N, C-alpha and C positions, 0 to 999 in steps of 0.2 A: 504494500500500500504506500502510495506517495503522500507525504504530508501536504495538505492543501494550503497554498499560500494565502496570506491575508494582506490585501493590497492597501486598504484604507484603514490606517491605524495611527493614533497619535502617540508619540513617544516622548516622555519627560524623563530625562536621565538623572540619576542620583548624583549629587555634587561630589560626594565622597563614598568610596566603597568601605564596608566594614569587614571585608573578607580577611584582612590581616590580623584582626582581633579574634578570630575564631580558631579554637583548638580542634582541628579535624580528627585528631586521634582519640579525643574524649568527648564525643557528642552524645547528648541525651536526645533520644528520638523525638522529633517534632518540636523542639524548643528553639532552634536557631533557624532564621529565615534569610533568604538572599536579599540582594539590594532592591529588587524590583518585584512588582506584582501586576497582574492584568485585571482590569475592571471593565465590564460592559453592562450597561443598564437596559432593561426592557421597559419601555414607556409607550403609551398610546398605541399599543398593539404591535410594536415592532422593536427590534434590537437597534440600539443606538451605536455610534462610532466607538469602538473599543479604545481603551487607553492603557498603555504600559507606563507606570509611574513608580516613584520610590515607595518601598514597603513602609506603610504607616497606618495608624488607626484612622477610621473615618467616622463621620457623624451619621446617626440614623434616628428616625422619629421613634419616641417611646411606644407609640401605638402600632409600630410595624408588625405585620401579621406573623412574621417569623417568631416573634416573642410570644404571641398569644395562641397561635394555632399550629405552630411547628412546621410550616412549609419550608423545609430545608433538605437539600440532598447534596451528596458529594461523591467523589471518586478517589481512588488511590492508585497512583502510577509511579514509575521510576524511570530515570534517565541514567545511562551508563556511558563511561568514556573508555574507548579502546586504547591500545598501546600507541596508536598513531594520532591520538588526541581528537578523534572523531566522536561525536555524541550520538547515542542511539536510544530509541524508545523500544519497548517490548509490547507488542500486540496492541498498539494504541487504539486501533479501530474498535476493539472489544470494549474498551472503557468508554469511548465516545457513544457507541450504540447503547450500552447499558445506562449511561448517564441520561440519555433521552427517554429510555424506558422508565427510569425512575421519575423523570420529570412528568411524563404522562400520567403515571399512577398517582402522583401528588398534585395533579391539576395545575401544573406549571408549564410554561412554554418550552418547547424544544429549542436547544441552542444549535445554530447552524454549524456545519462542518468547517466553514472558513473561519468563524470566530473561535471555535474550540480547538481545532487542529492547527489552523494558521496562526492564531494568537499564541498557542503553546510553543510552536516552533520559533516564533520571533522572540518570545520571552526567554527561551532556552539559549538562543543565540546571544542575547544580551548578557545573560548571567552564566555563560558556559564555563567560566573559570571556577565556578562553585562545584562543578562535576569533577570529582577526583578519580584517578585511575586505580585499578587494582580490585581484586575480589574483596567484597565486603564494603566497598565504597560506592555509594549511589547518591542520586539526588531525588528525594521523594517529592512527588508532584501531587498537589491537592487542588483539583478543580472542585468548585462548589457553587451552589446557587441558593439564595435566600429570598424570601418574600419581603419586599421593602415598602409595599403600599401601606398607607396609614389607615387607621380605623379599626375598631374592635368588633365589628359585626362579623359573625361566623360565616365567612364566605371566602373563596379564593381571592388572593391579592390581584390587583391590576398592574402592579409594578414589581420588578424583580431585579436582582443584581447577580450577575455571573462573575466569578473571580477565579484566578489561578494564583496560588502561592507555592513557593519552592523551599524545600528544607533539606540541607545536606544530612545524610544519614549513614549510620553503620548498623550494628545489630539492633533488632527491635526488642527481643527478649534476651535476658542473660540469666544463667543458672538453670537448674533443673525445673521442668514444668510438670506438676502433678495436678490432676483434675478430679472434680466430683461429677458423677453422672446425675443429672437433674431428676428429681422425683416429683417436684411441685411446680417450679417456675418454668416458663417457656420463653423462648426467644421470639416466636411469632406464631400466628394462627392462620388457618385457612381463611381466605377472603381478606386477609390483612395486608400489611405492607412489607412482609418479610423478604420478598424477592426484590424490593427496591433498596437502594442504598440511601435510605432516609435517616436523618440524624436521630430521630426518636427511637429507632431500633436499638441504637447503641446506648443511649441514656437509660433505656429500660433494663439493660443488662447490668448496670452499675451496682444496684442494690444486691441482687443475688450473688454477683461476683464478690462483693465485699464480704458477704456472709461466708463464702468459700475461702476468701483470703484469711478471715478470722480463724479458720480451722487449719490454716497452714497449706492451703491449696492455691494455685495461681489462676486457674480457670475452671470453667464448667463445660462439660459435654451436654449440650441441650438435647432434650427429647421432645417428641411430638406433643402438641397441646392437648389432644383428646385423650390419649391413653398413657402417655409417658413410657411407652414400650419400644419406641423406635428411636435410634440414635441419629442425630441430624447434623449439628455443627459443634465446633469446639471453640469456645470463646467468641472471637470475632473472625474465625477462620472456618473454612470447610475442613472436614476431618476424614482421614483414611485409617483403615484397620488392616493389618496383615495377619491373616490366620493361615498357618503353615506357609505356603509360598504363593498365596493368592491375596491380592489387594481388594478391599471392598470400600465403596463410598456410596453415600445416599444419593439418589437422583435429585435433581433440582425440582423445585415446586414453588407454590405460593409462599412457603415457609423458609425455603433454603435459597441463599444467594447463589447466582450463577457465576462463580468465581473464575477469574482469568487464570490464576495459578492452578486451580482445580482442573480446568480444561487441559492445561499444559501438562500436568502430572499424568493425566489419563492418556494423553497422546504419546508422551514419552514412554510410559509403561508399555503401551501397545507396540511402539517401535522396538523396545528392548525385549519384546516377547515375554513380558511378565503377565501372568494371569491376572486379569482385573475384572471385577464384576461391579456394575452400577445397579444397585438394588437396595431396598430398605433393609437395614440391619437391626435386628432386635437386641434389646438389652440382655435378654436371656441367652442369646447366642454369644455375646461378649463374655458374660459370666462363665458360661460353660467352657469356652475356649481358654479363659484365664485359668480355670481350675484344672483342665486336662493338659495344659502346657502347649496347646496349639496356637495361642495368641502370642505372636512374636513382636509386633510393633503397633503403636498408634502414633499418628503425627497429624498436625494441623498444616494447612496449606493456604497461604494468603500473600498479598503483595508485600506487606510490610516485613513479615518474617521469612517469606519464601516457603521454607519447610521448617517446622518446629517439632522435634521429637518429644513425645510425652513418656515419662519414665514410670508412671503408675497412675491408678485411678481408684476412687472410692465409690462404693454403692451400698446403700443401707448400712452405713457405718463399717463396712468391711473393705479393707484396703488390699489391692492387688498390685504387686510390683511386676514390672515387665522385665524380661531377661536382658542381660547385656550381651549384645551380639557382636561377633567378629565381623560379620557382613550385614550391614544395615541397608535395607532398601531405601529408607528415608534419606540417609546420608548420600547414597549413590545417586538417587534421583536429584537431590538438591545440587550436587556437584555438576551433574550434566546440565541442569537447567541454568545454573549461574554461569557456567562456561559459555553457554549460548548467549546469555544476556550480555556478558562482557566481551563477546566476540573472540573467545579463546577456543571455541569449537565451531565446526561448521553448522550453520543454521539450515538444516535440511527441511524445516517446516515453513520457512519464509516469515518467521515471527518478528524479526528485528527490522526497525525502520530508521534510516539515517536522518538526523536532523539537518 
């Protein structure tokens, strides 16, 4: 896919760069941002001229509908720099398409390809020095849209703001990850907004995740809302289970996000001739496999962390430790995926797009 150019854009350059004040070896995920950001407003039924300007706070009406009715969506993407200093995106068309699916579900206007992709390309060109070489170094990209129209009547906004901000990143999680299998709380329900990358999906997770943290666990494996018998996602990521030498992951649905990393893991596994099944996985299957020793691995898959192995899980106050393996599918798949992203291995899928 070619990145669509954006011809009509206003650029206001930062007078000074803050890049030299940043310790790129000790980054906290999502806390440091580059010199510039993109802003484009939707007013009177159409998108206005986009602006790239210095990263800074902005003023918004206290009655803006984003505050009162939660009209807010986002995406997570990454840029990578190869050894020749070229900057690359990974499957950006997937993020663009999903962003607009989220917009439709939240009664928000779709963003044009020239604004989303063309604006992103120009922003990355301006702040390309913030993309560092080497495995583990990335530039996290956060496109998002909020309802800026004023008034507290319960109806969709008439005005919106689309923005892109950039954040240099290293590892998302550090240390071992242990999870609790949810017995009461749910991430999403049928007919709801679980398949959209809506901000409210994530805030609703904070309280049950805090309860898990209080018990010494880092995340939750969510179960279905109706019966709590089907395994669905892990924290903010899609989740995979390795039983013997077969990988299992749940199918996407109204409750489960169609993750870009998830798709990539499935396609990589198929290329490597790993047995993989996309079907509902029952909690009782997981427990039985943990007890009889056939459960080898659990790992989350998402843009921020890429692949995050899980070392153990708890269900009904019983804790199950996963075995330490000499050959881990999770680690092997992560290495192959990150090598493609950083242009250290041939991209046989056509996933990478040069900026």
